[in-house]
N, C-alpha and C positions, 0 to 999 in steps of 0.2 A: 511320783515318776517310776518308784521301784527303785530297787539295791542296787548301785555301781560295781561292776565286778573289777575289782583291780589285781590286771594282769600281769602287770609288772610288780605286786606284792607276791603275788601267788608263784611267777617263773624266780623268785628271788629262793623265795623257801621250799624249792622243791628242786631247783636245776642243782644245787651244791651237792645236797645228799646223791642226786641220781650222778653227777657226775662221779663224784668221792666210788660210788658203788661200781662204778661201771670200772672203772679205773683200775680197782683193786681187784676187781672178779677180773679184769685184761691182764693182770700182771700176774697172777696167781693162774690163769688158764696158758700163759706162756710158758710160764718158769715149768709146769709140770705136765707141757709139750716138751718143752728141750730136755727136760730130764727123761722124758717116757723114748722120745724117737732119736735127738739126736746123742745125747749122750750116753754110747756106746762102751763107755773105758769108766765110768759111773766116778766122773771127776766131781759132777757136782755132790755126789751122797758122800764121799770122803772131804771134798772140802769146805763143805756148808753145814752151819750147825744144826742139824734136824732134830730138837730134844719134844718128845713127845707132853711131858709138861709145860712146856710153853704154848703149845694151841689148846692144851686142856684145861688152862686158867686162862686163855684169851677165850675161848669159846662158851668158860663158866660167865665171867666175868660180862661178853655179848648178851647170854642166854638173861640173866638177870638186867642188864639192862632193858632188853626190847620187853622182858615181864613190868619193869617197873615203868616204863613209858604206858606200854600198852594199860595196864591198868589205873594209870593218873589221866588217859585219854578218855577212859571209860569212865570213869568216875564225873569226867568235864562234864561228857555228854547226855548222861544220866542228871546233872544237874541243872545243865540246859533244858530237858525236857522236865523236868520236875516246874521250873519257873515258866515255861511256854502254858502249861497247862492250872498253874496257879492263878497267870494271869486271864484264862481264858475260864475258869471257875469263878473269877472276880467279875466279871466280865456279864457271866450269866446272873450273878446274885445281882448284878446293877439291874438288868434289865427284867428281872424278875422282881424288884423293887417298885422299878417304875410302872411295871404293868399290874402291880398290886394298890397301887396310890389309884387307878382307873376305878376302882371298885365303888369309890365313891365319887364318882362325878355327875356331877347335873347335866352334864352335856346329852346331847343327843345317843341313841343307842349306836347308831349308824357310825357318827362320829368317834366314838369310843372305839370300837371295831377298828376304823380304821389306824387312830391313832397305833393301836396294838400292833398292827401289821406293819407299819411304818416302823416303829420301836424293836420289832423283831427284824426286820430287813433292814435296818442301819446298825445292829450289834452283828447283825450277821455279817455285815458288808467289810465292818471294823475287823472282826475277827479275822477274813481274808486277807486284808491289805495284810494285816501282823504277819499272817504264814507265807505271803508272799513277801513282805519284806525279810522273813527269817531265810527264806528260801534260797537266794545270795543269787540268782541268776539275771543276768541284765535285760530289760522288759526293752521290745524292739518294738516303734511305734508304729505302726501300720498307716499307709499314704489315702 
């Protein structure tokens, strides 16, 4: 019936990082807005600790984490693609071997040709179903 899309699981994976980034961005924008437009006496700059090394360290750590996570996700993606192409290659070999066995058949040529076409269609359908399942979208049945 196709892949079922689990929306609650996706929402949990996306909602927290999105909420955290929106909140932290909002706080940063609000503080900068207060400092720029409201704080005429430079009270924020005098009473709050602004150290450029802290921001630099934080930026370095975040950059390292983003690069590491991106590299890790790209490696996972490439491994998945390699596995899919490996499966498709094995199916191609299985179909080729099945078609090779028909050379020695004693059946009528028309029956052999029909069988070969059937095998090709079935393996093509199998490949299509596998790719559809990996697509991860919900299948809608038409009435």
